[in-house]
ROSE-4610 file (N, C-alpha, C; in Angstrom, 1 decimal, always signed):
// ROSE-4610
residu = [M/M/M/F/F/F/K/K/K/S/S/S/V/V/V/A/A/A/I/I/I/R/R/R/V/V/V/T/T/T/G/G/G/R/R/R/V/V/V/Q/Q/Q/H/H/H/V/V/V/G/G/G/F/F/F/R/R/R/H/H/H/F/F/F/A/A/A/I/I/I/Q/Q/Q/K/K/K/A/A/A/D/D/D/I/I/I/H/H/H/G/G/G/I/I/I/R/R/R/G/G/G/F/F/F/V/V/V/R/R/R/N/N/N/E/E/E/A/A/A/D/D/D/G/G/G/S/S/S/V/V/V/Y/Y/Y/I/I/I/E/E/E/A/A/A/Q/Q/Q/G/G/G/E/E/E/K/K/K/E/E/E/A/A/A/L/L/L/D/D/D/A/A/A/Y/Y/Y/V/V/V/L/L/L/L/L/L/I/I/I/G/G/G/K/K/K/G/G/G/P/P/P/S/S/S/W/W/W/S/S/S/R/R/R/V/V/V/D/D/D/Q/Q/Q/V/V/V/Q/Q/Q/I/I/I/S/S/S/K/K/K/L/L/L/P/P/P/L/L/L/G/G/G/D/D/D/Y/Y/Y/T/T/T/N/N/N/F/F/F/S/S/S/V/V/V/H/H/H/Y/Y/Y]
num = [1/1/1/2/2/2/3/3/3/4/4/4/5/5/5/6/6/6/7/7/7/8/8/8/9/9/9/10/10/10/11/11/11/12/12/12/13/13/13/14/14/14/15/15/15/16/16/16/17/17/17/18/18/18/19/19/19/20/20/20/21/21/21/22/22/22/23/23/23/24/24/24/25/25/25/26/26/26/27/27/27/28/28/28/29/29/29/30/30/30/31/31/31/32/32/32/33/33/33/34/34/34/35/35/35/36/36/36/37/37/37/38/38/38/39/39/39/40/40/40/41/41/41/42/42/42/43/43/43/44/44/44/45/45/45/46/46/46/47/47/47/48/48/48/49/49/49/50/50/50/51/51/51/52/52/52/53/53/53/54/54/54/55/55/55/56/56/56/57/57/57/58/58/58/59/59/59/60/60/60/61/61/61/62/62/62/63/63/63/64/64/64/65/65/65/66/66/66/67/67/67/68/68/68/69/69/69/70/70/70/71/71/71/72/72/72/73/73/73/74/74/74/75/75/75/76/76/76/77/77/77/78/78/78/79/79/79/80/80/80/81/81/81/82/82/82/83/83/83/84/84/84/85/85/85/86/86/86/87/87/87/88/88/88/89/89/89/90/90/90]
x = [+13.9/+13.1/+12.2/+12.1/+11.2/+9.8/+8.9/+7.5/+6.7/+5.6/+4.9/+3.4/+2.7/+1.2/+0.5/-0.8/-1.8/-2.6/-2.8/-3.6/-4.7/-5.9/-7.1/-7.6/-7.6/-8.0/-9.4/-10.3/-11.6/-11.9/-12.8/-13.1/-13.0/-12.7/-12.5/-11.0/-10.6/-9.2/-8.8/-9.8/-9.4/-9.7/-8.9/-8.9/-8.5/-7.7/-7.2/-5.7/-5.0/-3.6/-3.1/-4.0/-3.6/-2.5/-2.5/-1.4/-0.1/-0.1/+1.1/+1.6/+0.7/+1.1/+1.7/+1.1/+1.6/+3.0/+3.2/+4.6/+5.6/+5.2/+6.1/+6.5/+5.5/+5.8/+6.6/+6.3/+7.1/+8.6/+8.8/+10.2/+10.9/+10.2/+10.8/+11.2/+10.3/+10.5/+11.2/+11.6/+12.2/+11.3/+10.1/+9.1/+9.0/+8.9/+8.7/+7.3/+6.9/+5.5/+4.8/+3.5/+2.7/+1.4/+0.8/-0.5/-1.3/-2.6/-3.5/-4.9/-5.7/-7.1/-7.9/-8.9/-9.8/-11.1/-11.9/-13.1/-14.2/-14.1/-15.1/-14.8/-13.8/-13.4/-12.4/-11.9/-10.9/-9.5/-8.5/-7.1/-6.5/-5.7/-5.1/-3.6/-2.9/-1.5/-0.9/+0.2/+1.0/+2.3/+2.7/+3.9/+4.8/+6.1/+7.1/+8.3/+8.7/+9.9/+10.2/+11.2/+11.6/+10.4/+10.2/+9.0/+8.8/+9.8/+9.6/+9.2/+9.8/+9.5/+8.1/+7.7/+6.4/+5.3/+5.6/+4.6/+4.4/+5.4/+5.3/+4.6/+4.9/+4.2/+2.7/+2.3/+0.9/+0.2/+0.8/+0.2/+0.0/+0.9/+0.8/-0.4/-0.4/-1.5/-2.8/-2.9/-4.2/-4.6/-3.7/-4.1/-4.3/-3.6/-3.7/-3.3/-3.3/-3.0/-4.2/-3.9/-4.8/-6.1/-6.2/-7.4/-8.2/-7.7/-8.5/-9.3/-10.1/-10.8/-10.7/-9.9/-9.8/-10.8/-11.7/-12.8/-12.3/-11.6/-11.2/-9.9/-9.1/-7.8/-7.9/-7.8/-7.8/-6.4/-5.8/-4.4/-4.4/-3.7/-3.6/-2.1/-1.6/-0.2/-0.1/+1.0/+1.3/+2.7/+2.9/+4.2/+5.1/+6.4/+7.4/+7.3/+7.3/+7.3/+8.7/+8.8/+10.1/+10.1/+9.7/+9.7/+11.0/+11.3/+12.6/+12.4/+11.1/+10.8/+9.3/+8.8/+7.4/+6.8/+5.7/+5.2/+3.7/+3.1/+1.7/+1.3/+0.3/-0.3/-1.6/-1.8/-3.1/-4.0]
y = [+9.5/+10.5/+9.8/+10.3/+9.8/+10.4/+9.6/+9.9/+9.4/+10.0/+9.5/+9.6/+8.5/+8.4/+7.9/+8.2/+7.6/+6.6/+5.4/+4.4/+3.9/+4.0/+3.4/+2.2/+1.1/-0.2/-0.6/-0.9/-1.4/-2.8/-3.5/-4.9/-5.8/-7.0/-7.9/-7.8/-6.9/-6.6/-6.6/-6.9/-7.0/-8.5/-9.0/-10.4/-11.4/-10.9/-11.8/-11.7/-11.1/-10.9/-9.8/-8.8/-7.7/-6.9/-6.6/-5.8/-6.5/-7.8/-8.5/-8.5/-8.7/-8.7/-7.3/-6.2/-4.9/-4.7/-5.2/-5.1/-5.9/-7.1/-8.0/-7.4/-6.9/-6.3/-5.0/-4.2/-3.0/-3.3/-4.3/-4.7/-5.1/-5.9/-6.3/-5.1/-4.1/-3.0/-1.7/-1.9/-0.7/+0.4/+0.1/+1.2/+1.5/+2.7/+3.2/+3.7/+3.7/+4.2/+3.3/+3.2/+2.4/+1.9/+0.9/+0.4/+0.3/+0.5/+0.3/+0.0/-0.8/-1.1/+0.1/+0.4/+1.5/+1.0/+1.8/+1.4/+1.0/+1.6/+1.3/+0.0/-0.7/-2.0/-1.9/-0.7/-0.5/-0.6/-0.6/-0.5/+0.8/+1.5/+2.7/+2.5/+3.0/+2.9/+4.2/+4.6/+5.7/+5.1/+5.3/+4.6/+5.6/+5.4/+6.4/+5.6/+5.9/+5.3/+5.8/+5.2/+5.5/+5.3/+6.2/+6.1/+4.8/+4.1/+2.8/+1.8/+1.8/+0.8/+1.0/+2.3/+2.6/+2.3/+2.5/+2.1/+0.6/-0.2/-1.7/-2.1/-1.4/-1.7/-1.4/-0.3/+0.0/-1.0/-1.5/-2.6/-3.9/-4.2/-5.4/-5.2/-4.0/-3.7/-3.8/-3.4/-3.5/-4.9/-5.9/-7.3/-7.9/-7.5/-8.1/-9.5/-10.1/-11.5/-12.3/-13.6/-14.4/-14.6/-14.5/-14.7/-13.5/-12.3/-11.1/-10.8/-9.8/-9.3/-7.8/-7.2/-5.8/-5.3/-4.4/-3.8/-2.5/-1.7/-0.3/+0.1/+0.8/+1.4/+2.9/+3.7/+5.1/+5.6/+6.4/+6.9/+8.4/+9.0/+10.4/+10.7/+11.8/+12.2/+12.8/+12.6/+13.1/+13.8/+14.8/+15.3/+14.2/+14.3/+13.3/+13.4/+12.2/+12.1/+11.7/+11.5/+11.2/+9.8/+8.8/+7.4/+6.8/+5.9/+5.2/+3.7/+3.2/+1.8/+1.7/+0.5/+0.3/-0.5/+0.0/-0.6/-0.6/-1.3/-1.4/-0.3/+0.5/+1.4/+0.8/+0.8/+0.3/+1.4]
z = [-9.2/-8.5/-7.5/-6.3/-5.3/-5.5/-5.1/-5.3/-4.0/-3.7/-2.5/-2.9/-2.5/-2.8/-1.6/-1.6/-0.7/-1.5/-1.0/-1.7/-0.8/-1.3/-0.6/-1.4/-0.8/-1.4/-0.8/-1.7/-1.2/-1.8/-1.2/-1.6/-0.4/-0.6/+0.5/+0.8/+1.6/+1.9/+3.3/+4.2/+5.6/+6.0/+7.0/+7.4/+6.4/+5.4/+4.4/+4.2/+5.1/+5.1/+4.2/+3.9/+3.0/+3.6/+4.8/+5.4/+5.3/+5.6/+5.5/+4.1/+3.1/+1.7/+1.3/+1.8/+1.5/+2.1/+3.3/+3.9/+3.1/+2.8/+2.0/+0.7/-0.1/-1.4/-1.2/-0.1/+0.1/+0.3/+1.1/+1.4/+0.1/-0.7/-2.0/-2.9/-2.9/-3.8/-3.2/-1.9/-1.3/-1.0/-0.7/-0.4/+1.1/+1.4/+2.8/+3.0/+4.2/+4.5/+5.6/+5.4/+6.3/+5.7/+6.3/+5.9/+7.2/+7.0/+8.1/+7.6/+8.4/+8.2/+8.6/+7.8/+8.1/+8.7/+9.4/+10.0/+9.0/+7.8/+6.7/+5.9/+6.4/+5.7/+4.6/+4.4/+3.3/+4.0/+3.2/+3.6/+3.1/+3.9/+3.6/+3.6/+2.6/+2.5/+2.1/+2.8/+2.4/+2.0/+0.7/+0.1/-0.5/-0.3/-0.9/-1.4/-2.6/-3.1/-4.5/-5.1/-6.5/-7.4/-8.4/-9.2/-9.8/-10.4/-11.0/-10.0/-8.9/-7.8/-7.2/-7.1/-6.5/-7.5/-8.8/-9.8/-9.8/-9.7/-9.6/-8.4/-7.2/-6.0/-6.1/-6.7/-6.8/-7.7/-8.7/-9.5/-8.7/-7.9/-7.0/-6.0/-5.4/-4.5/-5.1/-6.4/-7.1/-7.4/-7.3/-7.5/-6.1/-5.1/-3.7/-3.6/-2.4/-2.3/-2.9/-3.2/-4.0/-3.3/-1.9/-1.2/-1.0/-1.5/-1.4/-2.6/-2.6/-3.8/-3.8/-4.7/-4.8/-5.8/-5.3/-6.1/-6.6/-5.9/-6.3/-5.6/-6.4/-5.8/-6.2/-5.1/-5.3/-5.0/-5.8/-5.6/-5.7/-4.7/-4.7/-4.3/-4.9/-4.6/-3.2/-2.6/-1.3/-1.3/-0.4/-0.3/+0.3/+0.0/+0.6/+2.1/+2.7/+4.1/+4.6/+5.9/+6.5/+7.0/+6.1/+6.5/+6.4/+7.3/+7.3/+7.0/+7.1/+6.8/+6.4/+6.3/+6.0/+7.2/+7.8/+9.0/+9.0/+9.9/+10.1/+11.2/+10.9/+11.9/+12.3/+13.6/+14.2/+14.6]
């Protein structure tokens, strides 16, 4: 079953390779969607994939790359989107 979520990550998550990390892990787990830095210093992700793969992806995002510090992860459900890959939005 496909599932889609919005993820907002706060902490030291910009200028530490977090978007690259999000893309790399999305590719590994077959996740589609996008990641972008927000003006408030957070990272926003829309992710869509098979439930098990998406759950694993969310756990990895909650840890972040080793040089980041994740303080909070907020997750909300989204309707399924029409994503064909995972990309960075600027």
